[in-house]
OpenMM code with the backbone's topology and positions (N, CA, C; nanometers):
from openmm import Vec3, app, unit

residues = "MET ARG LEU LEU LEU SER THR ALA PRO GLY GLU ASP ARG LYS ASP ALA MET GLN LEU TYR GLY GLN LEU ALA GLY LYS TRP GLN THR THR ILE THR TYR TYR PRO ILE ASN GLY PRO GLU ARG THR ALA ILE GLY GLU TRP GLU PHE GLY TYR ALA LEU GLU GLY ARG ALA VAL ILE ASP VAL TRP GLN ILE PRO THR ARG ALA THR ALA LEU ASP THR GLY ILE SER VAL GLU CYS GLY LEU CYS VAL ARG VAL TYR ASP PRO VAL LEU ASP LEU TRP LYS PHE THR PHE HIS GLY PRO LEU TYR ARG THR THR ILE ASN MET LEU ALA TYR PRO ILE GLY ASN GLU ILE VAL GLN GLU ARG LEU GLU GLY ARG ASP ILE VAL ARG TRP ILE PHE SER ASP ILE THR TRP ASN ASP PHE ASN TRP ARG ALA ILE ARG SER LYS ASP GLY GLY ARG SER TRP ARG THR GLU GLN VAL LEU GLN ALA LYS ARG SER GLU ASN".split()
positions = [
    Vec3(-0.7652, 1.9467, -0.8224),
    Vec3(-0.7548, 1.7996, -0.7614),
    Vec3(-0.9262, 1.7816, -0.7156),
    Vec3(-0.9528, 1.8643, -0.7179),
    Vec3(-1.1201, 1.8461, -0.6255),
    Vec3(-1.2198, 1.7665, -0.7285),
    Vec3(-1.1432, 1.7283, -0.8458),
    Vec3(-1.2332, 1.6321, -0.9590),
    Vec3(-1.1814, 1.4967, -0.8955),
    Vec3(-1.0349, 1.4719, -0.8546),
    Vec3(-1.0051, 1.3442, -0.8346),
    Vec3(-1.0296, 1.2907, -0.7046),
    Vec3(-1.0472, 1.3787, -0.5859),
    Vec3(-1.0598, 1.3375, -0.4496),
    Vec3(-1.2073, 1.3239, -0.4247),
    Vec3(-1.2139, 1.2703, -0.3252),
    Vec3(-1.3612, 1.2437, -0.2910),
    Vec3(-1.3325, 1.2469, -0.1187),
    Vec3(-1.4692, 1.2632, -0.0414),
    Vec3(-1.4491, 1.2642, 0.0710),
    Vec3(-1.5451, 1.1382, 0.1602),
    Vec3(-1.5731, 1.0584, 0.0538),
    Vec3(-1.6772, 0.9573, 0.1041),
    Vec3(-1.6721, 0.8315, 0.0215),
    Vec3(-1.6833, 0.7160, 0.0670),
    Vec3(-1.7077, 0.5822, -0.0310),
    Vec3(-1.8258, 0.6263, -0.1290),
    Vec3(-1.7941, 0.5755, -0.2474),
    Vec3(-1.9343, 0.5858, -0.3548),
    Vec3(-2.0670, 0.4996, -0.3158),
    Vec3(-2.1902, 0.5377, -0.3063),
    Vec3(-2.2965, 0.4945, -0.2353),
    Vec3(-2.3330, 0.3652, -0.3093),
    Vec3(-2.2899, 0.3453, -0.4298),
    Vec3(-2.3056, 0.1967, -0.4994),
    Vec3(-2.2056, 0.1097, -0.4980),
    Vec3(-2.0944, 0.1356, -0.3868),
    Vec3(-2.0498, 0.0145, -0.3547),
    Vec3(-1.9978, 0.0344, -0.1989),
    Vec3(-2.0619, 0.1213, -0.1165),
    Vec3(-1.9972, 0.1677, -0.0075),
    Vec3(-1.9337, 0.0586, 0.0839),
    Vec3(-2.0212, -0.0692, 0.0873),
    Vec3(-1.9806, -0.1502, 0.1638),
    Vec3(-1.8267, -0.2028, 0.1357),
    Vec3(-1.8397, -0.2626, 0.0240),
    Vec3(-1.6896, -0.2840, -0.0713),
    Vec3(-1.5799, -0.1952, -0.0280),
    Vec3(-1.5818, -0.0903, -0.0471),
    Vec3(-1.5039, 0.0251, -0.0168),
    Vec3(-1.4093, 0.0378, 0.1190),
    Vec3(-1.4815, -0.0336, 0.2056),
    Vec3(-1.4309, -0.0416, 0.3423),
    Vec3(-1.3225, -0.1088, 0.3504),
    Vec3(-1.2785, -0.2052, 0.2533),
    Vec3(-1.1772, -0.2995, 0.2757),
    Vec3(-1.0239, -0.2175, 0.2742),
    Vec3(-1.0431, -0.0907, 0.1867),
    Vec3(-0.9127, -0.0117, 0.1734),
    Vec3(-0.9636, 0.1133, 0.2382),
    Vec3(-1.0926, 0.1732, 0.2439),
    Vec3(-1.1457, 0.2770, 0.3072),
    Vec3(-1.1388, 0.2868, 0.4723),
    Vec3(-1.0768, 0.1816, 0.5242),
    Vec3(-1.0543, 0.1791, 0.6880),
    Vec3(-0.9336, 0.2557, 0.7095),
    Vec3(-0.8461, 0.2443, 0.6120),
    Vec3(-0.7225, 0.3302, 0.5963),
    Vec3(-0.6996, 0.4612, 0.5898),
    Vec3(-0.8291, 0.4976, 0.5458),
    Vec3(-0.8249, 0.6577, 0.4925),
    Vec3(-0.7580, 0.7530, 0.6281),
    Vec3(-0.6948, 0.8317, 0.5834),
    Vec3(-0.5928, 0.9157, 0.6684),
    Vec3(-0.4602, 0.9246, 0.6712),
    Vec3(-0.3920, 0.9885, 0.7509),
    Vec3(-0.2445, 1.0134, 0.7478),
    Vec3(-0.1982, 0.9074, 0.8379),
    Vec3(-0.0568, 0.8515, 0.8311),
    Vec3(0.0041, 0.7466, 0.8885),
    Vec3(0.1665, 0.7655, 0.9000),
    Vec3(0.2239, 0.7724, 0.9825),
    Vec3(0.3664, 0.7617, 1.0139),
    Vec3(0.4182, 0.6098, 1.0255),
    Vec3(0.5067, 0.5786, 0.9271),
    Vec3(0.5495, 0.4472, 0.9286),
    Vec3(0.6898, 0.4422, 0.9431),
    Vec3(0.7470, 0.3138, 0.9899),
    Vec3(0.8652, 0.2512, 0.9685),
    Vec3(0.8747, 0.1340, 0.8966),
    Vec3(0.9441, 0.1224, 0.8153),
    Vec3(0.9847, 0.0037, 0.7143),
    Vec3(1.1029, -0.0164, 0.7191),
    Vec3(1.1404, -0.1919, 0.7325),
    Vec3(1.2533, -0.2311, 0.7139),
    Vec3(1.2526, -0.3422, 0.5949),
    Vec3(1.3533, -0.3359, 0.5098),
    Vec3(1.3968, -0.3825, 0.3959),
    Vec3(1.4754, -0.4960, 0.4579),
    Vec3(1.4553, -0.6053, 0.3619),
    Vec3(1.5641, -0.7144, 0.3809),
    Vec3(1.6048, -0.7881, 0.2603),
    Vec3(1.7318, -0.6902, 0.2175),
    Vec3(1.7764, -0.7077, 0.0675),
    Vec3(1.8357, -0.8821, 0.0860),
    Vec3(1.8339, -0.9285, -0.0039),
    Vec3(1.8979, -1.0779, -0.0679),
    Vec3(2.0488, -1.0507, -0.0067),
    Vec3(2.1285, -0.9613, -0.0448),
    Vec3(2.2551, -0.9643, -0.0538),
    Vec3(2.3000, -0.8111, -0.0014),
    Vec3(2.3050, -0.8228, 0.1354),
    Vec3(2.3169, -0.7054, 0.1995),
    Vec3(2.2711, -0.6670, 0.3562),
    Vec3(2.3003, -0.5733, 0.4243),
    Vec3(2.2165, -0.5683, 0.5832),
    Vec3(2.0935, -0.5186, 0.5632),
    Vec3(1.9957, -0.5427, 0.6430),
    Vec3(1.8829, -0.4831, 0.6521),
    Vec3(1.8794, -0.3143, 0.6926),
    Vec3(1.7927, -0.2707, 0.6152),
    Vec3(1.7772, -0.1028, 0.6320),
    Vec3(1.6190, -0.0550, 0.6999),
    Vec3(1.6439, 0.0271, 0.7695),
    Vec3(1.4980, 0.0660, 0.8332),
    Vec3(1.5115, 0.2204, 0.7752),
    Vec3(1.3957, 0.2448, 0.7668),
    Vec3(1.3375, 0.3809, 0.7242),
    Vec3(1.2268, 0.4584, 0.7855),
    Vec3(1.2273, 0.5647, 0.7923),
    Vec3(1.0754, 0.6446, 0.8586),
    Vec3(1.0179, 0.7118, 0.7432),
    Vec3(0.8905, 0.6695, 0.7389),
    Vec3(0.7988, 0.7655, 0.6220),
    Vec3(0.6618, 0.7924, 0.6741),
    Vec3(0.6020, 0.8360, 0.5638),
    Vec3(0.4766, 0.8767, 0.5949),
    Vec3(0.3720, 0.7750, 0.4967),
    Vec3(0.2366, 0.8177, 0.4981),
    Vec3(0.1690, 0.7289, 0.4252),
    Vec3(0.0318, 0.7851, 0.4501),
    Vec3(-0.0510, 0.8231, 0.3302),
    Vec3(-0.1667, 0.8972, 0.3174),
    Vec3(-0.2774, 0.8353, 0.2343),
    Vec3(-0.3805, 0.7958, 0.2708),
    Vec3(-0.4764, 0.7274, 0.1939),
    Vec3(-0.6336, 0.8025, 0.2281),
    Vec3(-0.7009, 0.8084, 0.1033),
    Vec3(-0.8157, 0.8694, 0.0633),
    Vec3(-0.9193, 0.8114, -0.0303),
    Vec3(-1.0294, 0.8481, -0.0351),
    Vec3(-1.1158, 0.8160, -0.1659),
    Vec3(-1.1084, 0.9026, -0.2789),
    Vec3(-1.1193, 0.8463, -0.3881),
    Vec3(-1.0817, 0.9338, -0.5278),
    Vec3(-1.1874, 0.8950, -0.6298),
    Vec3(-1.2007, 0.9586, -0.7217),
    Vec3(-1.3219, 0.9202, -0.8300),
    Vec3(-1.4345, 0.8880, -0.7780),
    Vec3(-1.5070, 1.0063, -0.7380),
    Vec3(-1.6338, 0.9854, -0.6976),
    Vec3(-1.6555, 0.8966, -0.5966),
    Vec3(-1.5419, 0.8326, -0.5276),
    Vec3(-1.5533, 0.7386, -0.4028),
    Vec3(-1.5443, 0.6089, -0.4460),
    Vec3(-1.5390, 0.5997, -0.5983),
    Vec3(-1.5094, 0.4347, -0.6502),
    Vec3(-1.3620, 0.3965, -0.6366),
    Vec3(-1.2746, 0.4722, -0.6083),
    Vec3(-1.1469, 0.4196, -0.5854),
    Vec3(-1.0755, 0.4652, -0.4370),
    Vec3(-0.9689, 0.4123, -0.4030),
    Vec3(-0.8952, 0.4332, -0.2663),
    Vec3(-0.7615, 0.4951, -0.3267),
    Vec3(-0.7291, 0.5719, -0.3388),
    Vec3(-0.5483, 0.5833, -0.3709),
    Vec3(-0.4778, 0.6389, -0.2359),
    Vec3(-0.3501, 0.6255, -0.2573),
    Vec3(-0.2490, 0.6539, -0.1348),
    Vec3(-0.1173, 0.7292, -0.2179),
    Vec3(-0.0694, 0.7892, -0.1287),
    Vec3(0.0781, 0.8176, -0.1654),
    Vec3(0.1770, 0.8071, -0.0438),
    Vec3(0.2950, 0.7436, -0.0564),
    Vec3(0.3811, 0.6896, 0.0715),
    Vec3(0.5193, 0.8082, 0.0163),
    Vec3(0.5931, 0.8035, 0.1350),
    Vec3(0.7381, 0.9047, 0.1183),
    Vec3(0.8002, 0.8355, 0.2024),
    Vec3(0.9219, 0.8455, 0.1881),
    Vec3(1.0547, 0.7908, 0.2550),
    Vec3(1.1503, 0.8999, 0.2293),
    Vec3(1.2266, 0.9717, 0.2981),
    Vec3(1.1784, 1.0101, 0.4402),
    Vec3(1.0646, 1.0894, 0.4572),
    Vec3(1.0247, 1.1067, 0.5713),
    Vec3(0.9133, 1.1988, 0.5658),
    Vec3(0.9284, 1.3479, 0.4911),
    Vec3(0.8356, 1.4255, 0.4713),
    Vec3(0.8510, 1.5467, 0.4131),
    Vec3(0.9549, 1.6288, 0.4754),
    Vec3(0.8918, 1.6481, 0.6357),
    Vec3(0.9964, 1.7178, 0.7123),
    Vec3(1.1362, 1.7016, 0.7152),
    Vec3(1.1842, 1.5833, 0.7103),
    Vec3(1.2839, 1.5241, 0.7162),
    Vec3(1.3603, 1.5468, 0.5722),
    Vec3(1.3167, 1.5295, 0.4854),
    Vec3(1.3724, 1.5790, 0.3340),
    Vec3(1.4036, 1.7092, 0.3268),
    Vec3(1.3190, 1.7901, 0.3910),
    Vec3(1.3324, 1.9467, 0.3758),
    Vec3(1.4609, 1.9661, 0.4793),
    Vec3(1.4415, 1.9219, 0.5719),
    Vec3(1.5478, 1.9593, 0.6930),
    Vec3(1.6925, 1.9312, 0.6151),
    Vec3(1.6846, 1.7759, 0.5996),
    Vec3(1.8500, 1.7245, 0.5431),
    Vec3(1.8638, 1.7191, 0.3825),
    Vec3(1.7903, 1.7581, 0.3219),
    Vec3(1.8108, 1.7564, 0.1745),
    Vec3(1.8070, 1.6183, 0.1057),
    Vec3(1.7930, 1.5091, 0.2003),
    Vec3(1.7770, 1.3439, 0.1551),
    Vec3(1.7299, 1.3372, 0.0195),
    Vec3(1.7434, 1.2783, -0.0742),
    Vec3(1.6568, 1.2563, -0.1776),
    Vec3(1.5483, 1.1555, -0.1394),
    Vec3(1.4326, 1.1847, -0.1956),
    Vec3(1.2799, 1.1724, -0.1614),
    Vec3(1.2451, 1.0398, -0.2424),
    Vec3(1.2253, 0.9199, -0.1786),
    Vec3(1.1533, 0.8124, -0.2462),
    Vec3(1.0044, 0.8004, -0.2300),
    Vec3(0.9107, 0.7985, -0.3115),
    Vec3(0.7798, 0.8195, -0.3059),
    Vec3(0.7154, 0.7239, -0.4235),
    Vec3(0.5854, 0.7096, -0.3815),
    Vec3(0.4938, 0.6137, -0.4823),
    Vec3(0.3468, 0.6482, -0.4378),
    Vec3(0.2822, 0.6122, -0.5373),
    Vec3(0.1361, 0.6402, -0.5669),
    Vec3(0.0552, 0.5099, -0.6012),
    Vec3(-0.0494, 0.4974, -0.5320),
    Vec3(-0.1151, 0.3498, -0.5532),
    Vec3(-0.2907, 0.3999, -0.5818),
    Vec3(-0.3435, 0.3227, -0.6892),
    Vec3(-0.4741, 0.3777, -0.7335),
    Vec3(-0.5273, 0.2155, -0.6970),
    Vec3(-0.6297, 0.1917, -0.6013),
    Vec3(-0.7290, 0.0601, -0.5997),
    Vec3(-0.8376, 0.0919, -0.6425),
    Vec3(-0.9015, 0.0264, -0.7098),
    Vec3(-1.0430, 0.0265, -0.7975),
    Vec3(-1.0998, -0.1116, -0.7364),
    Vec3(-1.2299, -0.0981, -0.6714),
    Vec3(-1.3237, -0.2203, -0.6712),
    Vec3(-1.3769, -0.2495, -0.7900),
    Vec3(-1.3845, -0.4014, -0.8293),
    Vec3(-1.4484, -0.4152, -0.9320),
    Vec3(-1.5747, -0.5248, -0.8977),
    Vec3(-1.6771, -0.4630, -0.9240),
    Vec3(-1.7972, -0.5181, -0.8416),
    Vec3(-1.8432, -0.6725, -0.9072),
    Vec3(-1.8046, -0.6781, -1.0305),
    Vec3(-1.8455, -0.7981, -1.1244),
    Vec3(-1.7429, -0.8989, -1.0816),
    Vec3(-1.5980, -0.8522, -1.0836),
    Vec3(-1.5334, -0.9703, -1.0079),
    Vec3(-1.5021, -0.9903, -0.8701),
    Vec3(-1.5833, -0.8788, -0.8222),
    Vec3(-1.5526, -0.8994, -0.6545),
    Vec3(-1.4118, -0.9120, -0.6026),
    Vec3(-1.3444, -0.8328, -0.6828),
    Vec3(-1.1968, -0.8234, -0.6242),
    Vec3(-1.1219, -0.6713, -0.6898),
    Vec3(-1.0348, -0.6275, -0.6225),
    Vec3(-0.9631, -0.5113, -0.6222),
    Vec3(-0.8637, -0.5170, -0.7497),
    Vec3(-0.8729, -0.4178, -0.8254),
    Vec3(-0.7458, -0.3962, -0.9148),
    Vec3(-0.6731, -0.2862, -0.8518),
    Vec3(-0.5351, -0.3197, -0.8554),
    Vec3(-0.4457, -0.2239, -0.8032),
    Vec3(-0.3404, -0.1731, -0.8730),
    Vec3(-0.2759, -0.0695, -0.9143),
    Vec3(-0.1525, 0.0010, -0.9791),
    Vec3(-0.0752, 0.0365, -0.8799),
    Vec3(0.0284, 0.0360, -0.8752),
    Vec3(0.1432, 0.1154, -0.7877),
    Vec3(0.2590, 0.1829, -0.9174),
    Vec3(0.2628, 0.3041, -0.8861),
    Vec3(0.3796, 0.4151, -0.9659),
    Vec3(0.4899, 0.4368, -0.8526),
    Vec3(0.6045, 0.4267, -0.8853),
    Vec3(0.7010, 0.4507, -0.8209),
    Vec3(0.7959, 0.5496, -0.8976),
    Vec3(0.7927, 0.6543, -0.9159),
    Vec3(0.8776, 0.7316, -1.0192),
    Vec3(1.0054, 0.7528, -1.0356),
    Vec3(1.1107, 0.7418, -0.8620),
    Vec3(1.2239, 0.7331, -0.8780),
    Vec3(1.2838, 0.6192, -0.9710),
    Vec3(1.2131, 0.5043, -0.9411),
    Vec3(1.2923, 0.4005, -1.0340),
    Vec3(1.2050, 0.3466, -1.1309),
    Vec3(1.1277, 0.4396, -1.1859),
    Vec3(1.0499, 0.4298, -1.3109),
    Vec3(0.9306, 0.2952, -1.3258),
    Vec3(0.9171, 0.2608, -1.1874),
    Vec3(0.8404, 0.1395, -1.1804),
    Vec3(0.6805, 0.1470, -1.1645),
    Vec3(0.6081, 0.0631, -1.2327),
    Vec3(0.4514, 0.0460, -1.2295),
    Vec3(0.4429, -0.0891, -1.2051),
    Vec3(0.3414, -0.1195, -1.1351),
    Vec3(0.3253, -0.2654, -1.0840),
    Vec3(0.1417, -0.2936, -1.0825),
    Vec3(0.1337, -0.3465, -1.1425),
    Vec3(-0.0378, -0.4048, -1.1463),
    Vec3(-0.0190, -0.5470, -1.0380),
    Vec3(-0.1617, -0.5398, -0.9464),
    Vec3(-0.1605, -0.6338, -0.8799),
    Vec3(-0.3265, -0.6445, -0.8690),
    Vec3(-0.3609, -0.7758, -0.8400),
    Vec3(-0.5091, -0.7695, -0.7710),
    Vec3(-0.5070, -0.8135, -0.6203),
    Vec3(-0.6017, -0.7595, -0.5903),
    Vec3(-0.6362, -0.7602, -0.4474),
    Vec3(-0.7655, -0.8259, -0.3738),
    Vec3(-0.7707, -0.9092, -0.2839),
    Vec3(-0.8842, -0.9484, -0.2077),
    Vec3(-0.8500, -0.9823, -0.0581),
    Vec3(-0.9486, -0.9864, -0.0029),
    Vec3(-0.9326, -1.0220, 0.1554),
    Vec3(-0.9509, -1.1438, 0.1798),
    Vec3(-0.8367, -1.2210, 0.2612),
    Vec3(-0.8464, -1.3401, 0.3147),
    Vec3(-0.8375, -1.3338, 0.4880),
    Vec3(-0.9468, -1.3665, 0.5303),
    Vec3(-0.9559, -1.3331, 0.6749),
    Vec3(-0.9594, -1.1880, 0.7047),
    Vec3(-0.8740, -1.1619, 0.7923),
    Vec3(-0.8342, -1.0182, 0.8455),
    Vec3(-0.7299, -0.9596, 0.7398),
    Vec3(-0.6846, -1.0237, 0.6783),
    Vec3(-0.5609, -0.9371, 0.5974),
    Vec3(-0.6168, -0.9186, 0.4628),
    Vec3(-0.5671, -0.7922, 0.3895),
    Vec3(-0.5854, -0.7476, 0.2598),
    Vec3(-0.4733, -0.8357, 0.1724),
    Vec3(-0.4938, -0.9085, 0.0954),
    Vec3(-0.3735, -0.9659, 0.0257),
    Vec3(-0.3708, -0.8932, -0.1303),
    Vec3(-0.2704, -0.8193, -0.1737),
    Vec3(-0.2273, -0.7825, -0.3207),
    Vec3(-0.1308, -0.8641, -0.3860),
    Vec3(-0.1623, -0.9182, -0.4802),
    Vec3(-0.0860, -1.0385, -0.5476),
    Vec3(-0.0732, -1.0131, -0.7070),
    Vec3(0.0419, -1.0720, -0.7556),
    Vec3(0.0977, -1.0704, -0.8866),
    Vec3(0.1921, -1.1891, -0.9121),
    Vec3(0.1856, -1.2136, -1.0128),
    Vec3(0.3046, -1.3039, -1.0964),
    Vec3(0.4115, -1.2130, -1.1222),
    Vec3(0.5318, -1.2379, -1.1272),
    Vec3(0.6541, -1.1679, -1.1471),
    Vec3(0.7365, -1.3095, -1.2133),
    Vec3(0.7436, -1.2833, -1.3435),
    Vec3(0.8129, -1.4487, -1.4029),
    Vec3(0.7472, -1.5755, -1.3238),
    Vec3(0.8170, -1.6479, -1.2678),
    Vec3(0.7482, -1.7540, -1.2078),
    Vec3(0.7321, -1.7386, -1.0525),
    Vec3(0.7814, -1.6250, -1.0060),
    Vec3(0.7501, -1.5763, -0.8703),
    Vec3(0.6320, -1.5498, -0.8174),
    Vec3(0.5457, -1.5816, -0.6917),
    Vec3(0.4411, -1.4960, -0.6668),
    Vec3(0.4866, -1.3925, -0.5832),
    Vec3(0.4364, -1.2777, -0.5987),
    Vec3(0.4635, -1.1713, -0.5223),
    Vec3(0.3597, -1.1304, -0.4395),
    Vec3(0.3264, -1.1250, -0.3058),
    Vec3(0.2551, -1.0770, -0.2316),
    Vec3(0.2578, -0.8991, -0.1413),
    Vec3(0.1838, -0.8411, -0.1508),
    Vec3(0.1966, -0.7425, -0.0649),
    Vec3(0.0691, -0.7185, 0.0271),
    Vec3(0.0885, -0.7439, 0.1752),
    Vec3(-0.0289, -0.7788, 0.2757),
    Vec3(-0.0339, -0.6694, 0.3654),
    Vec3(-0.1822, -0.6597, 0.4104),
    Vec3(-0.1892, -0.5371, 0.5299),
    Vec3(-0.2649, -0.6478, 0.6309),
    Vec3(-0.1998, -0.6396, 0.7400),
    Vec3(-0.2579, -0.7169, 0.8434),
    Vec3(-0.2912, -0.6455, 0.9678),
    Vec3(-0.3528, -0.6790, 1.0755),
    Vec3(-0.3595, -0.6545, 1.2197),
    Vec3(-0.4061, -0.4941, 1.1773),
    Vec3(-0.4988, -0.4893, 1.1283),
    Vec3(-0.5511, -0.3467, 1.0972),
    Vec3(-0.6556, -0.3096, 1.2096),
    Vec3(-0.6249, -0.1677, 1.2770),
    Vec3(-0.7017, -0.1289, 1.3788),
    Vec3(-0.7177, 0.0279, 1.3436),
    Vec3(-0.8147, 0.0904, 1.4060),
    Vec3(-0.8266, 0.2530, 1.3702),
    Vec3(-0.6766, 0.2952, 1.3815),
    Vec3(-0.5946, 0.2638, 1.4966),
    Vec3(-0.4744, 0.3240, 1.5200),
    Vec3(-0.3529, 0.2895, 1.4582),
    Vec3(-0.3375, 0.1478, 1.4083),
    Vec3(-0.2048, 0.1170, 1.3376),
    Vec3(-0.2816, -0.0153, 1.2437),
    Vec3(-0.1495, -0.0263, 1.1381),
    Vec3(-0.1655, -0.1726, 1.0915),
    Vec3(-0.0454, -0.1994, 1.0632),
    Vec3(-0.0184, -0.3221, 0.9890),
    Vec3(0.0916, -0.3980, 0.9636),
    Vec3(0.1154, -0.4360, 0.8187),
    Vec3(0.2260, -0.4006, 0.7696),
    Vec3(0.2224, -0.4606, 0.6056),
    Vec3(0.3523, -0.5255, 0.5877),
    Vec3(0.3498, -0.5989, 0.4764),
    Vec3(0.4494, -0.6846, 0.4312),
    Vec3(0.4800, -0.7058, 0.2992),
    Vec3(0.5741, -0.7295, 0.2502),
    Vec3(0.6070, -0.7633, 0.1396),
    Vec3(0.6547, -0.9066, 0.0942),
    Vec3(0.6077, -1.0173, 0.0441),
    Vec3(0.6792, -1.1508, 0.0466),
    Vec3(0.6757, -1.1918, -0.0816),
    Vec3(0.7801, -1.3069, -0.1011),
    Vec3(0.7913, -1.3557, -0.2671),
    Vec3(0.8086, -1.5110, -0.2342),
    Vec3(0.7580, -1.5592, -0.3354),
    Vec3(0.7706, -1.7242, -0.3256),
    Vec3(0.8367, -1.7654, -0.4675),
    Vec3(0.9472, -1.8350, -0.4647),
    Vec3(1.0120, -1.8822, -0.5943),
    Vec3(0.9399, -2.0429, -0.6068),
    Vec3(0.9010, -2.0895, -0.5261),
    Vec3(0.8596, -2.2335, -0.5657),
    Vec3(0.7061, -2.2308, -0.5589),
    Vec3(0.6370, -2.1533, -0.6124),
    Vec3(0.4658, -2.1968, -0.6076),
    Vec3(0.3905, -2.1799, -0.5076),
    Vec3(0.4337, -2.1010, -0.4002),
    Vec3(0.3685, -2.0600, -0.2742),
    Vec3(0.3986, -2.1640, -0.1611),
    Vec3(0.4775, -2.2460, -0.1802),
    Vec3(0.5226, -2.3838, -0.0507),
    Vec3(0.6205, -2.2521, 0.0555),
    Vec3(0.7066, -2.2033, -0.0198),
    Vec3(0.7711, -2.1276, 0.0897),
    Vec3(0.7667, -1.9733, 0.0540),
    Vec3(0.7901, -1.8801, 0.1613),
    Vec3(0.8136, -1.7400, 0.1311),
    Vec3(0.9082, -1.6473, 0.1992),
    Vec3(0.9833, -1.5670, 0.1376),
    Vec3(1.0812, -1.4823, 0.1602),
    Vec3(1.0350, -1.3262, 0.1960),
    Vec3(1.0453, -1.2861, 0.3436),
    Vec3(1.0082, -1.1530, 0.3507),
    Vec3(1.1316, -1.0418, 0.2827),
    Vec3(1.0530, -0.9810, 0.2264),
    Vec3(1.1322, -0.8445, 0.1641),
    Vec3(1.1338, -0.7246, 0.2280),
    Vec3(1.0211, -0.6970, 0.2772),
    Vec3(1.0064, -0.5604, 0.3618),
    Vec3(0.8931, -0.5878, 0.4511),
    Vec3(0.8815, -0.5232, 0.5664),
    Vec3(0.7926, -0.5098, 0.6782),
    Vec3(0.7826, -0.4006, 0.7225),
    Vec3(0.6493, -0.3243, 0.7327),
    Vec3(0.6347, -0.1858, 0.7750),
    Vec3(0.5224, -0.1757, 0.8743),
    Vec3(0.5406, -0.0991, 0.9845),
    Vec3(0.4717, -0.0734, 1.0787),
    Vec3(0.3852, 0.0807, 1.0654),
    Vec3(0.2698, 0.0869, 1.0768),
    Vec3(0.1995, 0.2258, 1.0297),
    Vec3(0.1279, 0.2413, 1.1667),
    Vec3(0.1522, 0.3973, 1.2102),
    Vec3(0.0552, 0.4490, 1.3464),
    Vec3(-0.0344, 0.5694, 1.2820),
    Vec3(-0.1485, 0.5932, 1.3451),
    Vec3(-0.2052, 0.6904, 1.2472),
    Vec3(-0.1688, 0.8150, 1.3285),
    Vec3(-0.1436, 0.8976, 1.2279),
    Vec3(-0.0957, 1.0359, 1.2829),
    Vec3(-0.2136, 1.1520, 1.2837),
    Vec3(-0.3173, 1.1357, 1.1695),
    Vec3(-0.3965, 1.2574, 1.1931),
    Vec3(-0.5420, 1.1765, 1.0914),
    Vec3(-0.6481, 1.1911, 1.1234),
    Vec3(-0.7440, 1.1775, 1.0401),
    Vec3(-0.7386, 1.2529, 0.8965),
] * unit.nanometer
topology = app.Topology()
chain = topology.addChain("A")
for resn in residues:
    res = topology.addResidue(resn, chain)
    for name in ("N", "CA", "C"):
        topology.addAtom(name, app.Element.getBySymbol(name[0]), res)
């Protein structure tokens, strides 16, 4: 894995890499799901971010429940891998999510709006956004929202709070 992982952002795009690089490290998460049909559900998990590919990408792996809980209880694990690559020509990020449990692959474009990081894609006629907000050294929030009317109104599908657990 030493060819994949990097300890710092690439020198040729160091400033741009900070958008996601500020998240590098380990986080404990609480995520709440808001299904259309059914009660909301909350789960505890973990999320880890780091530099990759000579510091020209930021990758992350998340898992619900935490590894310790899964080992103690035998609960099946839901996990995902994200790869984010900054494109200096387009001045935006290309984002890919892989969720093996449900055989999911999602491609999005990402960009900053104010103090938020917006990851966006079209899904049929729906607009889907995954948004990082309220980012500090110690915590951040994340939410998944969907619009079925061209962005006039939004429905919240997931909300996540993260607390830094280790650098």
